[in-house]
N, C-alpha and C positions, 0 to 999 in steps of 0.2 A: 508544609509545605503551606500555603495564603489561603485562604479566598479567592482571591484575584487571580494567584496563580489556576488555581483546581477550575476556577468556570473559565481561565481565557481554556484552557487545555479539554476541556469537554464541549466549549465549543466548537476548537477544530476542529477536533474527534468530528462528532455529529453533521460538521461543513464536510470531512472529510469520506465519508462512508457514504454520503452517495454518487460523491464520484466514480469511485471503486464499484462501486455497484455498478455504473450507468458504462463502466470502461471494460470492463468485466462480462458483462452481459451482450454490450457488439463484441465480445474478439467471442464469446462461447455462440453465438447465434450466426455466428460466419456476418455478419457487415461486407460491404466492397471491400467499403476506407483499410481494416484490421485488415478483410486477407491482403492486398494490397498494397495494407504498411509488410506486413510479416513475408510476403514476396520479397519485398524491397530491398532487404535486408537478411537476404537469404536463407531464412526462415524456416523449416516444417509445420505442415500445418496443424501436427499435430499438439506443440508449440504453443503455438496462437490456442489453440483451446486446452491449454493447461496453465498458459498467465490467467488467461481470462477467468478457471474455475478459483484459479488460488486470488484473484483478485476478488472474487464475489464471496468464498467463504472469510476473507483476510476481512472484508466491509464488516462483512456480521457481526466476525471477534471484538473489533473495532467499539464496539457499541456496548459491550462489556466487557465490565469493569474486571473480571475477574484476569479476561484475555487482552486488554488492551495495549501493554505493553511486548506483548510477543504479536501481534497482532502489527503492530505498529514497527516492528523490527522486522517482519518477514514481509512487510508493504515495502518497506525503504530497498531490503534487497530486489525486487522486485525494477524498482525507481533507477537504479544504481547501473542495470539492466539497459534501462530505457533510454536512459540520460546516454549510455553508452553508442547506445543506438544512434542518440539523437545529432551526434558531435562526431561520425562518424559514416555518417549520408547526408547531405544534403536537405535543407533548409537548415542552419544550426540555430536557428529561431527556436524550431523546431523541437527545440529543451531545454525550454524554460519553461513550460509546465512538467515537467520530471523533476524541475529542476527544484522550483517550487515548491510541488509536495512529497519532496527529499525534503525538504527546510521543516517538511509544519510534520512529515512522520519523525525529522528526529527530536526535532521537541517535546512531540509527545511522547520518542518511547523511551525518555530525558525525564522525563515528570510521571513518568508508570512503570518505570523497569523495574522498581522495588514490586509490583505490586505482584505475592504470586497468587495464582491459585488456591479456594483450601483447600482441595481434595489434595496436591501438592505438598503441602506446608507440611500433612504428617514424617514426609520421604525425609525432610531438611533438619542440619544439624542444628541446635541454639546450643 
């Protein structure tokens, strides 16, 4: 991978992590907007807390080089769900944020998917 692509990937990763930290914290702490949003989508309260927790963990793992690929993949799944909710419930423009984040996470995953954590390398066949 070129240095430029590597730097671009890290810039996007470092800029994405605080977004997920903030969103995860808002969900886990029960901020009114998040509680109302999940209720409007017909989702249970425990689901809000679970998604928020996964976003917090994902944000931390994004910044750990050995886990960046896996974290971006996991957070992408959450963004697909968020995008689906925003598409099904108006306003449709609310889905722009999850769509942009999904694109960024997909780019990160594509550049970091082959990075395997050291503790898992011993189980791989070479």
